[in-house]
C-alpha positions in Angstrom: 40.9 21.2 -4.3 42.2 16.9 -4.0 40.4 14.6 -2.4 41.5 14.6 0.8 40.6 18.5 1.2 36.8 17.6 0.8 34.8 14.4 3.2 32.3 13.5 2.9 30.8 13.3 5.8 31.0 17.4 6.5 28.8 17.3 3.4 25.3 18.6 4.1 23.9 20.4 1.0 21.0 23.1 2.1 17.7 21.4 0.1 15.4 22.9 -1.0 11.8 22.7 1.9 9.8 20.5 -1.1 12.7 18.2 -1.7 13.3 18.0 2.1 9.0 17.5 2.2 9.1 14.6 -0.7 12.4 12.6 0.7 10.7 12.9 4.8 7.4 11.8 3.5 8.9 8.4 1.5 10.7 7.7 4.6 8.3 7.6 7.5 6.5 5.2 5.3 9.7 2.9 5.5 11.4 4.1 2.3 15.2 4.0 0.8 15.1 7.8 -0.9 18.1 9.5 -2.1 18.6 12.6 -4.9 20.5 11.1 -7.0 22.7 11.8 -10.3 23.2 16.0 -11.6 21.8 17.6 -8.9 24.0 15.7 -6.1 27.2 16.5 -8.7 26.4 20.1 -9.2 26.4 20.4 -5.0 29.4 18.5 -4.9 31.0 21.0 -8.0 29.6 24.3 -6.2 30.6 23.4 -2.5 34.3 23.0 -4.2 34.1 26.5 -5.9 33.1 28.1 -3.1 36.2 26.1 -1.3 38.3 27.6 -4.2 36.7 30.9 -3.7 37.1 31.4 -0.8 34.6 32.6 0.4 34.4 35.4 -2.8 31.8 35.5 -4.8 32.7 32.3 -8.0 30.2 32.7 -10.4 31.5 29.4 -11.5 30.2 28.1 -8.3 26.5 29.8 -8.7 26.2 28.4 -12.3 26.5 24.8 -10.3 24.0 25.2 -8.8 20.8 22.3 -9.4 18.4 23.5 -11.1 16.5 20.2 -10.6 16.5 16.7 -8.4 16.1 14.0 -9.1 14.9 11.3 -6.9 15.2 7.8 -6.5 13.3 5.7 -3.8 13.2 1.7 -3.5 9.3 2.3 -3.0 7.7 0.9 -6.4 5.7 3.9 -8.6 1.9 2.5 -7.9 3.6 3.5 -3.9 4.4 6.9 -5.1 0.6 7.4 -6.7 -0.9 7.0 -3.4 1.8 8.6 -1.5 1.7 12.0 -3.6 -1.9 13.5 -4.2 -0.8 15.3 -7.7 1.1 12.5 -9.8 1.6 12.1 -13.6 2.6 8.7 -14.8 6.1 10.6 -16.2 7.8 7.3 -17.9 5.4 4.8 -16.2 7.7 1.9 -18.4 10.6 2.5 -16.9 9.5 3.5 -13.0 9.9 7.6 -13.0 6.6 9.1 -11.5 6.3 13.0 -11.7 5.2 14.5 -8.4 3.6 17.8 -8.2 4.6 20.3 -4.9 4.6 24.1 -4.2 3.8 23.8 -7.9 7.2 22.7 -8.9 7.6 19.2 -10.5 10.0 16.9 -9.0 11.1 13.4 -10.8 11.1 10.4 -8.8 11.9 7.4 -9.9 12.6 3.1 -8.7 15.7 1.6 -8.5 16.2 -0.1 -11.5 18.1 -2.9 -13.4 18.1 -2.2 -16.9 18.0 -5.5 -19.4 19.3 -5.3 -23.3 19.4 -1.9 -25.5 18.1 -3.4 -29.0 17.9 0.3 -30.0 21.4 2.3 -29.3 19.1 4.2 -27.2 16.6 3.0 -24.3 16.2 -0.7 -22.6 13.2 -2.9 -23.4 13.2 -3.5 -20.0 13.8 -2.8 -16.7 13.2 -4.6 -13.9 12.6 -3.1 -10.3 15.2 -3.8 -7.5 15.6 -2.6 -3.3 18.4 -1.9 -3.8 20.5 1.7 -4.4 23.4 0.4 -5.1 21.9 -1.5 -8.2 20.8 1.3 -9.6 24.0 3.2 -9.7 25.8 1.2 -11.4 23.3 1.3 -14.8 24.1 5.4 -15.1 25.9 7.0 -17.4 29.6 8.3 -15.8 30.7 8.7 -12.3 29.8 11.7 -11.7 26.2 11.4 -12.1 26.1 8.2 -10.1 26.3 9.8 -6.4 23.5 9.9 -4.3 22.7 11.8 -0.7 19.6 12.0 1.8 20.2 14.2 5.5 20.4 10.3 7.0 23.0 8.4 5.2 25.0 11.4 3.9 26.7 11.0 0.1 27.3 7.6 -1.6 29.3 6.9 -3.5 30.3 3.3 -4.8 32.3 4.0 -8.0 34.6 6.5 -7.7 32.2 9.9 -9.0 33.8 12.5 -6.2 37.3 10.9 -7.4 36.5 11.4 -10.6 34.4 15.3 -10.2 37.7 17.0 -7.9 40.1 15.1 -10.6 37.9 17.3 -13.6 37.1 14.1 -15.2 33.7 12.4 -16.9 34.5 8.5 -16.9 31.8 5.6 -17.2 30.5 3.8 -14.9 31.8 0.2 -15.9 33.0 -0.8 -19.3 32.7 2.3 -21.5 32.6 0.4 -24.8 29.0 -1.6 -23.4 28.0 2.2 -22.0 28.0 4.1 -25.0 26.5 0.7 -27.1 24.1 1.1 -25.0 23.2 4.6 -25.4 24.8 6.5 -28.1 23.7 9.5 -26.6 25.2 9.1 -23.6 28.3 9.8 -26.8 27.4 14.0 -27.1 26.7 13.4 -23.5 30.3 12.8 -22.1 30.9 15.7 -24.5 28.1 18.4 -24.0 29.4 17.2 -20.7 33.3 17.9 -21.0 32.0 21.6 -22.6 29.7 23.4 -19.6 32.2 21.8 -17.0 35.6 22.3 -18.8 36.0 18.3 -17.8 38.3 15.9 -19.4 37.2 12.7 -20.5 39.5 10.1 -19.2 41.2 7.8 -22.4 39.4 4.6 -22.3 36.4 6.6 -22.3 37.4 9.1 -24.8 38.5 5.4 -26.9 35.3 3.7 -26.8 33.0 7.7 -28.0 35.1 7.7 -31.1 34.4 3.9 -31.8 30.7 3.9 -31.1 30.9 7.1 -32.6 28.7 5.7 -35.6 25.6 5.3 -33.5 24.4 8.5 -33.2 22.8 7.6 -36.4 20.4 5.7 -34.1 19.4 9.0 -32.1 16.6 11.4 -32.6 17.7 14.9 -34.5 15.9 16.8 -31.7 17.8 14.9 -29.2 20.4 15.0 -31.3 20.1 18.9 -31.4 19.7 19.7 -27.9 23.0 17.8 -26.4 25.0 20.4 -29.7 22.7 23.7 -28.2 24.1 23.1 -24.1 27.4 22.0 -25.6 28.0 25.5 -28.1 27.0 27.5 -25.1 29.4 25.6 -22.5 32.8 27.5 -20.8 35.2 25.0 -23.2 32.9 24.5 -26.4 35.5 25.5 -28.3 38.4 23.2 -27.2 35.7 19.9 -27.5 34.0 20.9 -30.4 38.1 21.7 -32.1 39.4 18.0 -30.4 36.4 15.8 -31.3 35.4 17.6 -34.1 34.7 13.9 -36.5 32.3 12.4 -33.9 31.0 15.8 -34.0 31.1 15.8 -37.6 28.7 12.4 -37.4 26.0 14.1 -35.9 26.4 16.9 -38.7 26.4 14.9 -41.6 30.0 15.5 -41.9 29.3 19.5 -43.0 31.2 21.5 -40.9 34.5 22.6 -41.0 36.1 22.8 -36.8 39.3 24.5 -38.3 37.3 27.8 -38.8 35.9 28.2 -35.8 38.7 30.5 -34.6 35.3 33.1 -32.4 34.4 32.4 -28.6 31.5 31.1 -28.5 29.3 33.1 -25.3 28.7 31.2 -22.3 25.3 30.5 -20.6 23.9 33.0 -23.2 20.1 33.3 -23.4 19.8 33.5 -27.4 20.5 30.2 -28.1 19.8 31.0 -31.9 22.5 33.6 -31.6 25.4 31.3 -30.4 24.0 28.8 -33.1 24.3 31.7 -35.4 28.0 32.8 -34.2 29.0 28.9 -34.8 27.5 28.7 -38.1 28.6 31.4 -39.7 32.2 30.4 -39.0 32.4 26.5 -39.3 30.0 26.7 -43.0 32.8 26.8 -45.9 31.6 28.3 -49.6 30.2 31.8 -50.8 27.2 34.1 -49.7 25.0 32.3 -50.9 25.8 28.9 -50.5 26.8 28.9 -47.4 23.6 30.4 -46.5 21.6 27.0 -47.9 24.5 24.5 -45.9 23.8 26.4 -42.9 19.7 26.3 -43.3 20.1 22.5 -44.7 22.3 22.3 -41.1 19.6 23.7 -39.3 16.7 21.7 -41.0 18.5 18.4 -40.8 18.1 19.2 -36.8 14.5 19.8 -36.8 15.1 23.7 -35.3 11.7 25.6 -36.0 11.3 27.5 -38.8 11.2 30.5 -37.0 15.0 30.5 -35.8 15.4 29.2 -39.5 14.9 32.2 -40.0 16.2 34.2 -38.0 19.7 33.0 -37.9 19.3 33.5 -42.3 17.7 37.1 -41.4 21.3 37.7 -39.6 23.5 35.9 -42.2 22.3 38.0 -45.0 22.7 41.2 -43.1 26.3 40.6 -43.1 26.7 41.1 -45.9 25.1 45.0 -46.2 27.2 47.7 -46.2 27.9 49.8 -43.3 26.6 52.7 -44.8 25.6 55.4 -42.2 22.9 57.6 -43.9 19.9 57.3 -41.6 17.2 56.9 -44.0 19.3 53.3 -45.8 19.2 52.2 -41.9 15.2 53.3 -41.3 14.5 51.4 -44.1 16.2 48.4 -43.7 15.1 48.0 -40.3 11.9 48.4 -41.7 12.0 45.9 -44.5 13.5 43.2 -41.9 10.3 43.8 -39.6 10.6 47.0 -37.8 11.5 48.0 -33.8 12.3 44.9 -31.3 8.9 43.8 -29.7 9.2 44.8 -25.7 6.8 42.3 -24.6 10.0 39.9 -25.6 11.6 41.1 -22.4 14.1 43.8 -21.6 16.5 44.0 -25.3 19.8 46.5 -23.9 21.8 48.7 -26.4 23.7 46.9 -28.5 22.8 43.3 -27.2 19.8 40.8 -27.9 18.9 38.6 -25.5 15.8 37.0 -24.4 14.4 33.1 -23.5 14.0 30.7 -25.8 13.2 27.6 -24.7 12.0 25.4 -27.9 12.4 29.2 -29.8 9.1 29.9 -28.9 9.6 33.0 -27.0 12.3 34.3 -30.1 11.4 37.1 -31.8 12.9 38.2 -35.2 12.3 42.2 -36.0 14.5 44.4 -37.9 16.1 45.9 -34.5 17.0 42.4 -33.0 19.3 42.3 -36.7 20.9 44.3 -37.2 22.2 44.1 -33.0 22.5 41.0 -33.6 24.6 40.9 -36.5 27.0 44.5 -35.2 27.2 41.8 -32.4 27.8 38.7 -34.4 30.5 40.6 -36.6 32.5 42.9 -33.0 33.0 38.9 -32.1 34.2 38.0 -35.5 36.8 41.2 -36.1 37.6 41.1 -32.7 40.4 38.1 -33.2 41.3 39.9 -36.2 44.0 42.7 -35.6 43.9 44.0 -39.0 40.4 45.1 -39.1 40.9 48.0 -36.7 39.5 49.7 -39.6 35.9 47.6 -39.6 35.1 47.3 -36.0 35.9 51.7 -36.1 32.9 51.6 -38.7 30.6 48.3 -37.1 30.5 51.1 -34.2 29.4 54.6 -36.6 27.3 51.8 -37.5 25.3 51.2 -34.4 25.8 55.4 -33.0 23.4 56.0 -36.2 20.9 52.5 -35.9 20.3 54.0 -32.0 19.6 57.2 -34.0 17.0 55.8 -35.9 15.6 54.0 -33.2 15.7 56.8 -30.7 13.7 58.8 -33.1 9.8 59.1 -33.5 10.1 57.7 -37.0 7.5 55.3 -37.6 9.4 51.7 -37.9 6.1 48.8 -38.3 3.1 49.3 -39.3 1.3 49.4 -35.9 3.0 53.1 -35.1 1.7 54.5 -38.2 -1.1 57.4 -36.8 -3.6 55.5 -39.4 -4.5 51.9 -39.2 -6.7 49.7 -41.2 -9.9 50.7 -40.5 -8.6 54.2 -41.6 -8.3 52.9 -44.5 -11.5 51.1 -44.8 -13.1 53.9 -43.9 -11.6 55.7 -48.0 -13.2 52.3 -49.2 -9.7 50.7 -48.9 -10.6 46.5 -48.3 -8.9 43.5 -48.8 -5.3 43.1 -49.3 -5.1 46.6 -50.6 -5.4 47.8 -46.8 -1.9 45.2 -46.2 -0.4 47.1 -49.4 -1.3 50.9 -49.0 0.3 50.7 -45.5 2.8 49.9 -46.1 4.0 51.8 -49.1 3.0 54.9 -46.2 5.2 53.3 -44.0 8.0 53.1 -46.2 7.2 56.4 -48.4 7.3 57.6 -44.4 11.2 56.6 -43.6 12.4 58.0 -47.1 11.6 60.8 -46.5 9.0 61.5 -49.0 6.1 62.0 -46.6 4.8 63.6 -43.6 4.0 61.2 -40.7 0.1 63.5 -39.3 -2.4 61.6 -40.1 -3.6 64.0 -42.6 -0.8 63.6 -44.8 -1.2 59.6 -44.1 -4.6 60.0 -45.5 -4.8 61.9 -48.6 -1.3 59.7 -49.8 -3.4 56.8 -49.7 -6.9 58.3 -50.6 -4.5 58.7 -54.4 -2.7 54.7 -53.8 -6.6 53.7 -53.9 -6.2 54.3 -57.2 
C-alpha cells in the first residue's frame, strides 16, 4: 500500500479498555500521554495488512496485533505512582513505572532525553522532559518512534509511517551513533527485518555492519533472546545469509551459514526445536564434534541445562537406525524418558508443541525426542528429491512408534503396576528400589516379562538378591 492510500487521520485503532482507562486517568490530570513504539507500529501493520487483504482473514494481519502497550507521558514517575494504586518501580532510574490494572501490567515512561552511553548498552543518565518530540528522537528506528492517542491521532515526527509502508528499517537520526550507543540495536534491526520481512535501509545497513564488533559488550542472555526471536521470523533464512558476518560475531564464529538450507518454522511455541533444527544445519563436523559444537554454542548463549539436553538428545536420536521393530522402539522411548507428560499441554500426533517461556516448561521425554527427531529429519529430507526412500522409512518408523505409544505397554516407571512402596514391602530399600523398577520396565519392553502385578513382584524378589 502506498503512503497516499493510508490517511493518518483515519487511523483510529480500537484500544483495550485498560489502556484507554490509563490514558484517560493521566489526561484528566492534565498530563500529555500517548501509546508509543512497537504497539503503534504493529497497529499500523495490522491496518495495512487488513486493507491489502480486502477483508480476507490474513495470518500476517493477526500476527501484527500488539501483544503489549507501552505508554509515554509528561507525568513524572512520582506523579504516576500517586495516580495509580498498584505500581512497581520497574525502571525508576530511567523513568519507567509498571502499572497493574485488571491483572495486566502496563509500562508507563516519562518523556526523557538520554545522556551519553559509555557501556554500549544503556545511557549513563536521563533527563525528563515534557516534550514528546524529544522523547521520540531518542528511539532506535523510525518505525518505533510513532505515538498515538485518541485525542491527537497518529504523531509521526521522523518518517516512521513512510518507512513502515515502504517496509524499511531506518535509524532515527545518525545510524552509526544509534548503534554505537546501544549495540543490542544491531540485533534488534536484524530481528525486525526477519520477523516483519523488512529491508534494512542502506545507511543503517552500513552502520550496523561497522558497529558489529560492539556486540561483545552485550550480555549473552540478551543476545540469545534476540536471536531466538530472529530464528522464528518469516524471513529468518534470508536475513541470516545476508548478515552472516554480523551474526557470526554473536555466535563466536562457530556457524557456517552457507549450510542453512531448510526453512525454519515460524512463530513456533517450541523455540527449542527451532534452535535444534537451525544448529543441526549450520554446525559442521563428525557426529560427536558436531554435538559438542552445538552444546558449546548453547552454553555460550546461557541456555539452561534442560534445553541443552533436549537439543543434544534430538541430535543423537537423528543418528539411530530407523528400525520399525516395536520392541526396539519401546526400549528407545524408555531409555529417553518414556511417554510425553500430558500436563505440559496437548502433544499432537507427529508434532511436538510446548509453551516455552524461558524453557521453564520444556519437557523432555522419549516420545518428545523421537517425534521431534522425525520432524527435524523430515524437514531436512524434504529439501532433497533424492531422499524419497528416507522419507518413506521415517513414515514407517513413525507409524510403528504410534503403535507402541497407543499400546498398553508401560514406557515409564510411573506406568508400572507396582510402585516403590510395593518393593519396600519386599524388603528392598534405598537405590535398589529405582534400579529394580528400571529393570522391570526394560524387561517388559523386551518381552521377557509380563506386565502383571504378580509377575513383577516375583521378579523383583529375584532381583533383590
